[in-house]
VEXDREN-2710 file (C-alpha; in Angstrom, 1 decimal):
% VEXDREN-2710
k/r/px/py/pz
1/UNK/-131.0/-130.4/-171.9
2/UNK/-133.0/-130.8/-175.2
3/UNK/-131.1/-128.4/-177.2
4/UNK/-127.7/-129.6/-175.8
5/UNK/-128.4/-133.2/-176.9
6/UNK/-129.5/-131.7/-180.4
7/UNK/-126.2/-129.6/-180.5
8/UNK/-124.0/-132.6/-179.3
9/UNK/-125.7/-135.0/-182.0
10/UNK/-125.3/-132.5/-184.6
11/UNK/-121.6/-131.8/-183.6
12/UNK/-120.8/-135.5/-183.6
13/UNK/-122.3/-135.9/-187.1
14/UNK/-120.3/-133.0/-188.3
15/UNK/-117.2/-134.5/-187.1
16/UNK/-117.9/-137.9/-188.5
17/UNK/-118.9/-136.4/-191.8
18/UNK/-115.9/-133.9/-192.0
19/UNK/-113.3/-136.5/-191.4
20/UNK/-111.4/-137.8/-194.5
21/UNK/-111.0/-141.1/-193.1
22/UNK/-113.4/-142.9/-193.0
23/UNK/-116.2/-141.4/-195.0
24/UNK/-118.6/-142.8/-192.2
25/UNK/-118.3/-144.8/-189.1
26/UNK/-121.0/-146.4/-186.8
27/UNK/-119.8/-147.7/-183.5
28/UNK/-122.4/-150.2/-182.1
29/UNK/-122.4/-152.1/-178.7
30/UNK/-120.7/-154.9/-180.3
31/UNK/-118.4/-153.7/-183.1
32/UNK/-118.1/-150.9/-185.6
33/UNK/-119.1/-150.4/-189.3
34/UNK/-117.1/-148.0/-191.6
35/UNK/-117.9/-146.8/-195.0
36/UNK/-114.9/-145.7/-197.2
37/UNK/-116.0/-145.0/-200.8
38/UNK/-118.1/-147.9/-201.7
39/UNK/-116.6/-150.5/-199.2
40/UNK/-118.4/-151.1/-195.9
41/UNK/-115.9/-152.7/-193.4
42/UNK/-117.3/-154.4/-190.4
43/UNK/-115.1/-154.5/-187.3
44/UNK/-115.5/-156.9/-184.3
45/UNK/-113.1/-157.5/-181.5
46/UNK/-113.1/-161.3/-181.8
47/UNK/-113.1/-161.7/-185.5
48/UNK/-111.3/-160.7/-188.7
49/UNK/-112.6/-157.6/-190.5
50/UNK/-115.4/-158.3/-193.0
51/UNK/-116.2/-156.1/-196.0
52/UNK/-119.4/-155.7/-198.2
53/UNK/-119.2/-153.9/-201.5
54/UNK/-122.1/-152.1/-203.1
55/UNK/-122.9/-155.0/-205.2
56/UNK/-123.3/-157.3/-202.1
57/UNK/-119.9/-158.8/-202.3
58/UNK/-118.8/-160.3/-199.1
59/UNK/-115.4/-161.0/-197.8
60/UNK/-114.1/-162.1/-194.4
61/UNK/-110.2/-161.5/-193.8
62/UNK/-109.9/-160.8/-197.4
63/UNK/-111.4/-163.9/-198.6
64/UNK/-114.6/-163.6/-200.9
65/UNK/-117.3/-165.9/-199.7
66/UNK/-119.6/-167.8/-202.2
67/UNK/-123.3/-166.4/-202.0
68/UNK/-126.6/-167.3/-203.4
69/UNK/-128.4/-164.5/-204.9
70/UNK/-130.9/-164.0/-202.0
71/UNK/-127.7/-163.8/-199.6
72/UNK/-126.2/-161.1/-201.9
73/UNK/-129.5/-159.4/-202.2
74/UNK/-129.7/-159.2/-198.4
75/UNK/-126.0/-157.8/-198.2
76/UNK/-126.9/-155.1/-200.8
77/UNK/-129.8/-154.0/-198.5
78/UNK/-127.4/-154.0/-195.5
79/UNK/-125.0/-151.9/-197.4
80/UNK/-127.8/-149.6/-198.6
81/UNK/-129.0/-149.1/-194.9
82/UNK/-125.7/-148.0/-193.6
83/UNK/-125.4/-145.5/-196.7
84/UNK/-128.8/-144.3/-195.6
85/UNK/-127.6/-143.6/-192.3
86/UNK/-124.5/-141.8/-193.8
87/UNK/-127.1/-139.6/-195.6
88/UNK/-128.8/-138.5/-192.6
89/UNK/-125.6/-137.6/-191.0
90/UNK/-124.7/-135.6/-193.9
91/UNK/-128.0/-133.9/-193.8
92/UNK/-127.3/-133.0/-190.1
93/UNK/-123.9/-131.6/-191.3
94/UNK/-125.6/-129.3/-194.0
95/UNK/-128.2/-128.2/-191.4
96/UNK/-125.5/-127.1/-188.9
97/UNK/-123.6/-125.1/-191.5
98/UNK/-126.9/-123.5/-192.4
99/UNK/-127.9/-122.6/-188.9
100/UNK/-124.4/-121.4/-188.1
101/UNK/-124.6/-119.1/-191.2
102/UNK/-128.0/-117.9/-190.3
103/UNK/-127.0/-117.1/-186.7
104/UNK/-123.9/-115.4/-187.8
105/UNK/-126.1/-112.7/-189.5
106/UNK/-127.3/-111.8/-186.0
107/UNK/-131.0/-112.1/-186.4
108/UNK/-133.6/-110.3/-184.2
109/UNK/-135.3/-112.1/-181.4
110/UNK/-138.2/-113.2/-183.5
111/UNK/-136.1/-114.4/-186.3
112/UNK/-133.9/-116.2/-183.8
113/UNK/-136.8/-117.9/-182.3
114/UNK/-137.9/-119.0/-185.6
115/UNK/-134.7/-120.2/-186.6
116/UNK/-134.4/-122.1/-183.4
117/UNK/-137.9/-123.9/-184.0
118/UNK/-136.8/-124.8/-187.5
119/UNK/-133.6/-126.4/-186.2
120/UNK/-135.4/-128.3/-183.6
121/UNK/-138.0/-129.4/-186.0
122/UNK/-135.4/-130.5/-188.6
123/UNK/-133.4/-132.3/-186.1
124/UNK/-136.3/-134.1/-184.9
125/UNK/-137.2/-135.2/-188.5
126/UNK/-133.6/-136.4/-189.1
127/UNK/-133.7/-138.3/-185.9
128/UNK/-136.9/-140.1/-187.0
129/UNK/-135.4/-141.0/-190.3
130/UNK/-132.3/-142.0/-188.6
131/UNK/-134.3/-144.3/-186.2
132/UNK/-136.2/-145.9/-188.9
133/UNK/-133.1/-146.5/-191.0
134/UNK/-131.5/-148.2/-188.0
135/UNK/-134.7/-150.3/-187.4
136/UNK/-134.7/-151.4/-191.1
137/UNK/-130.8/-152.2/-190.9
138/UNK/-131.4/-154.2/-187.6
139/UNK/-134.1/-156.3/-189.6
140/UNK/-131.8/-157.0/-192.5
141/UNK/-128.9/-157.8/-190.0
142/UNK/-131.2/-160.4/-188.5
143/UNK/-132.1/-161.9/-191.8
144/UNK/-128.2/-162.2/-192.5
145/UNK/-127.6/-163.7/-189.2
146/UNK/-130.0/-166.5/-190.1
147/UNK/-129.0/-166.9/-193.8
148/UNK/-125.4/-166.3/-193.9
149/UNK/-123.4/-168.1/-191.3
150/UNK/-120.1/-166.2/-191.9
151/UNK/-122.1/-163.1/-191.1
152/UNK/-123.0/-164.1/-187.6
153/UNK/-119.8/-162.7/-185.9
154/UNK/-120.7/-159.2/-187.2
155/UNK/-124.6/-159.6/-186.6
156/UNK/-124.8/-157.6/-183.5
157/UNK/-123.1/-154.1/-184.5
158/UNK/-126.7/-152.6/-184.8
159/UNK/-128.5/-152.9/-181.7
160/UNK/-132.2/-154.2/-181.3
161/UNK/-134.7/-151.5/-180.7
162/UNK/-137.7/-150.4/-182.8
163/UNK/-137.9/-147.0/-184.5
164/UNK/-140.6/-145.9/-181.9
165/UNK/-138.2/-146.7/-179.1
166/UNK/-135.3/-145.0/-180.6
167/UNK/-137.4/-142.1/-181.2
168/UNK/-138.7/-142.1/-177.6
169/UNK/-135.2/-142.7/-176.2
170/UNK/-134.2/-139.6/-178.0
171/UNK/-137.2/-137.7/-177.1
172/UNK/-136.5/-138.6/-173.4
173/UNK/-133.0/-137.7/-173.7
174/UNK/-134.0/-134.2/-175.1
175/UNK/-136.3/-133.3/-172.2
END
């Protein structure tokens, strides 16, 4: 089960990273975030789409909203949090390609076990990093909910769980 979960996670990340549209997509319990180029779009069923630019610009339904510098700073942190998660997905994609190429060389049993151990270790490291990035993003999301009223409809895309709980959930799924 542990290896099936890792392979499934890596396969899903490969599919997300390999798609031309969007560059990255995260489906949460209460909405979705997509990153195309340098524009992050937030999708929630009951609200118009909102966008966040890399400089912290925030639009709802195509209308730019006035922001205080602190609010813009939080939006930049939110944007960066999503790009951090995208980077981990890209790292997983690169890891899949490398592992696939290594297994294609038909290594002997010892080399195959070492390769398997390396893949599992690297997948765990990437999971830990993604869980920390998710927890950091949730913290920023909560701050945005408190400080930017127009953000509230989009403020539940990333779910509430600590990095430790995320890692524990993934470890339990992998047993």
